[in-house]
C-alpha positions as MATLAB code, in Angstrom:
seq = 'XXXXXXXXXXXXXXXXXXXXXXXXXXXXXXXXXXXXXXXXXXXXXXXXXXXXXXXXXXXXXXXXXXXXXXXXXXXXXXXXXXXXXXXXXXXXXXXXXXXXXXXXXXXXXXXXXXXXXXXXXXXXX';
ca = [
      -7.788   10.212    0.866;
     -10.339    7.481    2.130;
     -13.349    6.823    0.111;
     -15.448    5.848    3.690;
     -15.415    9.501    4.556;
     -17.386   10.253    1.681;
     -20.111    7.690    1.806;
     -22.953   10.295    2.204;
     -21.386   12.159   -1.445;
     -21.328    8.753   -2.864;
     -24.915    7.904   -1.958;
     -25.993   11.319   -2.584;
     -24.784   11.321   -6.263;
     -26.117    7.533   -6.724;
     -29.598    9.014   -5.474;
     -29.388   12.126   -7.761;
     -28.530    9.858  -10.541;
     -31.219    7.433  -10.149;
     -33.552   10.270   -9.931;
     -32.808   12.487  -12.657;
     -32.498    9.444  -15.130;
     -35.620    7.937  -14.106;
     -38.055    7.268  -16.744;
     -40.709    9.920  -17.156;
     -43.459    7.338  -16.762;
     -42.275    6.766  -13.297;
     -42.706   10.410  -12.192;
     -46.107   11.566  -10.375;
     -48.109   13.274  -13.132;
     -49.884   15.500  -10.871;
     -47.683   18.136   -8.822;
     -46.757   17.222   -5.598;
     -48.875   18.991   -3.260;
     -50.075   21.390   -6.143;
     -46.795   23.296   -6.231;
     -46.053   25.209   -9.179;
     -42.495   24.155  -10.560;
     -42.102   21.560   -7.847;
     -39.768   19.691  -10.320;
     -37.481   22.992   -9.971;
     -37.364   23.189   -6.438;
     -36.445   19.393   -6.231;
     -33.186   20.448   -8.889;
     -32.537   23.001   -6.642;
     -32.630   20.751   -3.419;
     -30.539   18.353   -5.259;
     -28.001   20.394   -6.031;
     -27.644   22.389   -2.967;
     -26.887   19.193   -1.105;
     -24.568   17.802   -3.642;
     -22.363   21.074   -3.165;
     -22.449   20.975    0.133;
     -21.208   17.400    0.438;
     -18.291   18.287   -2.266;
     -16.949   20.874   -0.262;
     -15.158   18.475    2.243;
     -13.499   16.353   -0.362;
     -12.350   19.548   -2.586;
     -11.316   21.561    0.430;
      -8.829   18.834    1.470;
      -6.906   19.388   -2.240;
      -7.064   22.983   -2.623;
      -7.406   26.252   -0.835;
      -9.273   27.453   -2.831;
     -12.102   25.473   -2.585;
     -15.032   28.363   -2.705;
     -13.679   28.493   -6.643;
     -13.384   24.706   -7.312;
     -16.355   23.274   -5.255;
     -19.428   25.271   -7.404;
     -17.331   24.658  -10.363;
     -17.133   21.226  -10.043;
     -20.770   20.957   -8.829;
     -21.791   23.345  -12.040;
     -19.746   20.782  -14.328;
     -21.813   17.643  -12.945;
     -24.962   19.915  -13.339;
     -24.377   20.387  -16.881;
     -23.306   16.965  -17.738;
     -26.126   15.150  -15.778;
     -28.452   17.266  -17.892;
     -26.830   16.769  -21.233;
     -26.881   12.925  -20.459;
     -30.449   12.999  -19.289;
     -31.455   13.541  -22.581;
     -28.520   11.141  -24.497;
     -29.208    7.977  -22.109;
     -33.024    7.995  -21.394;
     -35.705    8.358  -24.072;
     -38.311   10.009  -22.076;
     -36.317   12.793  -20.676;
     -34.763   15.710  -21.888;
     -32.468   18.629  -21.040;
     -34.100   21.544  -19.872;
     -32.238   25.050  -19.305;
     -34.724   25.895  -16.421;
     -33.306   22.848  -14.791;
     -30.305   23.937  -15.492;
     -30.754   27.369  -13.698;
     -32.458   25.809  -10.848;
     -29.264   23.417  -10.271;
     -27.209   26.650  -10.699;
     -29.141   28.624   -8.007;
     -28.840   25.599   -5.794;
     -24.910   25.574   -6.279;
     -25.018   29.362   -5.239;
     -26.895   29.093   -2.202;
     -25.057   26.221   -0.841;
     -22.019   28.285   -1.396;
     -23.515   31.215    0.722;
     -24.968   28.871    3.067;
     -21.756   26.830    3.760;
     -19.455   30.080    4.239;
     -21.932   31.264    6.768;
     -23.784   28.411    8.593;
     -21.113   25.647    8.254;
     -17.490   26.233    7.919;
     -15.754   26.179   11.244;
     -19.035   25.151   13.235;
     -19.323   21.926   14.671;
     -22.191   21.064   11.874;
     -19.012   20.947    8.998;
     -18.419   17.352   10.266;
     -21.577   16.327    9.072;
     -21.163   17.536    5.327;
];
């Protein structure tokens, strides 16, 4: 496995960590575009893309990638939520953030199955 093939995943994960561990004082105090629970939409999107980007590397190691990819992404979601509270002083774990993360993972699996796998777009993921 050549890490250069997975630069999107590495960059995305680094960006996620930056955003998840950013001090609360640097987050916008007003909801973006006055959308209620916008932070949950952000969590959904972050983990949706993470799961999509994880399919390619996991698929190389196991034929059961539809099981292992979301499981690995879920473990990362739980770990990042836990670490968010332990590492930063101004951020905390939130069960609703974890639910949004999980929803993003679930939708990513369905999206991958019906819109990405076996299509030309698969090389982008």
